[in-house]
C-alpha positions as a Python dict, from the first residue, in 0.01 Angstrom:
ca = {
    (1, 'M'): (0, 0, 0),
    (2, 'F'): (-221, -278, 116),
    (3, 'N'): (-626, -231, 74),
    (4, 'Y'): (-871, -443, 316),
    (5, 'K'): (-1258, -428, 222),
    (6, 'T'): (-1429, -406, 562),
    (7, 'S'): (-1737, -581, 618),
    (8, 'G'): (-2034, -434, 844),
    (9, 'T'): (-1916, -98, 919),
    (10, 'C'): (-1945, 247, 814),
    (11, 'S'): (-1579, 257, 650),
    (12, 'T'): (-1591, 57, 335),
    (13, 'N'): (-1196, 42, 279),
    (14, 'I'): (-862, 58, 480),
    (15, 'A'): (-567, 135, 353),
    (16, 'L'): (-251, 77, 513),
    (17, 'E'): (142, 29, 493),
    (18, 'L'): (343, -202, 735),
    (19, 'D'): (709, -183, 766),
    (20, 'N'): (766, -596, 852),
    (21, 'N'): (514, -625, 1163),
    (22, 'V'): (469, -243, 1236),
    (23, 'I'): (216, 6, 1137),
    (24, 'K'): (323, 281, 905),
    (25, 'S'): (52, 430, 797),
    (26, 'V'): (-377, 374, 786),
    (27, 'A'): (-652, 569, 632),
    (28, 'F'): (-1003, 483, 613),
    (29, 'T'): (-1279, 509, 342),
    (30, 'G'): (-1604, 622, 520),
    (31, 'G'): (-1692, 613, 887),
    (32, 'C'): (-1675, 856, 1134),
    (33, 'N'): (-1385, 1122, 1025),
    (34, 'G'): (-1235, 1222, 1299),
    (35, 'N'): (-1268, 896, 1540),
    (36, 'L'): (-1081, 703, 1302),
    (37, 'K'): (-844, 986, 1226),
    (38, 'A'): (-764, 916, 1573),
    (39, 'V'): (-761, 526, 1579),
    (40, 'S'): (-503, 574, 1282),
    (41, 'A'): (-290, 804, 1464),
    (42, 'L'): (-286, 586, 1797),
    (43, 'V'): (-181, 221, 1600),
    (44, 'K'): (108, 436, 1414),
    (45, 'G'): (397, 251, 1537),
    (46, 'K'): (274, -49, 1665),
    (47, 'T'): (264, -418, 1578),
    (48, 'V'): (36, -650, 1405),
    (49, 'E'): (-11, -843, 1745),
    (50, 'E'): (-69, -520, 1925),
    (51, 'V'): (-304, -389, 1720),
    (52, 'E'): (-518, -722, 1740),
    (53, 'S'): (-466, -780, 2099),
    (54, 'I'): (-603, -425, 2144),
    (55, 'L'): (-899, -395, 1883),
    (56, 'S'): (-1028, -743, 1791),
    (57, 'G'): (-1375, -777, 1900),
    (58, 'I'): (-1487, -447, 1948),
    (59, 'T'): (-1806, -389, 1830),
    (60, 'C'): (-1950, -82, 1720),
    (61, 'G'): (-2377, -52, 1867),
    (62, 'F'): (-2586, -336, 1743),
    (63, 'K'): (-2295, -452, 1493),
    (64, 'K'): (-2090, -761, 1560),
    (65, 'T'): (-1760, -554, 1417),
    (66, 'S'): (-1662, -236, 1445),
    (67, 'C'): (-1403, -34, 1225),
    (68, 'G'): (-1134, -128, 1515),
    (69, 'D'): (-1222, -506, 1525),
    (70, 'Q'): (-1218, -432, 1089),
    (71, 'L'): (-838, -265, 1142),
    (72, 'A'): (-732, -533, 1337),
    (73, 'K'): (-862, -816, 1077),
    (74, 'A'): (-691, -584, 802),
    (75, 'V'): (-329, -572, 974),
    (76, 'R'): (-310, -943, 994),
    (77, 'A'): (-454, -998, 633),
    (78, 'A'): (-144, -747, 528),
    (79, 'Y'): (80, -904, 733),
    (80, 'E'): (-6, -1288, 615),
    (81, 'A'): (52, -1107, 210),
    (82, 'G'): (358, -1006, 261),
    (83, 'E'): (325, -619, 313),
    (84, 'G'): (609, -444, 403),
    (85, 'R'): (853, -701, 391),
}
């Protein structure tokens, strides 16, 4: 399990598991519960690259980031840390 401390969002942490570069599971702490459960379900089975291409750069209101953008950063950090290998 890889934990990523978010920055600039209502969620405070993202816990995720990878199988090589494929997302096995994602769980957010804080944030919009229903929306983040949906995001977690939608990215399951996608690759790190797919998640990055879909979610990177998305903003939330006046913020320069979003929970989705933070997830894109989290999956990259997990992959580069060797999670799932």
